[in-house]
N, C-alpha and C positions, 0 to 999 in steps of 0.2 A: 478227552483222551486223544492223543496225537498218534500219528503213524508209528512213532518210535515205541509207543506203549502197547501196540496191538500185535496179535500173532500174524506172522507173515506167511505162514503155510497156506497154500492155495491162492495166494495173490500173484498178480502179474508183475514181475520185476523187469525193469529195463535199465541197462548200464548206460549212463550218460557221460561218465568221465572215468578214466582209469590210467594207472601208470603203464599199463600194457595196451597200446592202441588197438590191438586186435580184438579186445573185449568190448569196445565202445559200440553201442547199438545192439548188442546181444540181448535177447529177452526170452522169458519163459516163465512158467508157473513155479513158485517156490515149493519144493517138496521136502526140504530139510534145512535146519539151521543149527549150527553149533556155536561155540564161543568165537571161533575165528573164521568160520566158513559159511557160505550159503550154497545150497544145491538147488539147481533149477532143472526143470524138464523142458528142453528146447528141441522141437521137432522130433520127439520120441527118444532123444538122447539125454542122459543125465550129464550136467556140467557143474563142476564145483569151482566156486570163486572164493578167493581169500577176501574177507571183509576189508582188510587194510588196503587193498589195491583198487577198490572201486567206490564210485559214488553212483547212486541209483535212485530211480523213482519207483513207486508202487502204483499199480492200476492206472497207468498213464496220468498220474497226478503231477502237480506243479512243484511240490516240495521235493527238493533233492536231498537225499540222506547220505551222509558220509559214513561209509562202513568203518573207517578207522576210529571214529568216535563212538561207535556202537559195538565195540568188541567186548561183549560180555555174554554170559549164558542167556538164552532167550527168557528163561523164567526170572532172571535178575533184571533184564532190560525192561520187561513189562511192568515191573513194580517201581522202577526208578523215576525220579522227577528230573526232567531235563529243562534247562533254561531255554527260553524262546530266543531265536536268533534275531 
């Protein structure tokens, strides 16, 4: 099971690439996920990111996930088979 197929709630998300340069380096615990957004708790504040605008890692991992290719409901994403890069 890959990071793409697990639940992201409660995991540490770090933005490593973005179309908005002010988002790069932001990190926090994932508290909600929808089809098009991820909500993290960063320093006590909720921040909502559009999946299409970010590439990120989970739990300081080495695998960079592209939000734009993971734009589906969390329950659909977890059961989907992804091709290895």
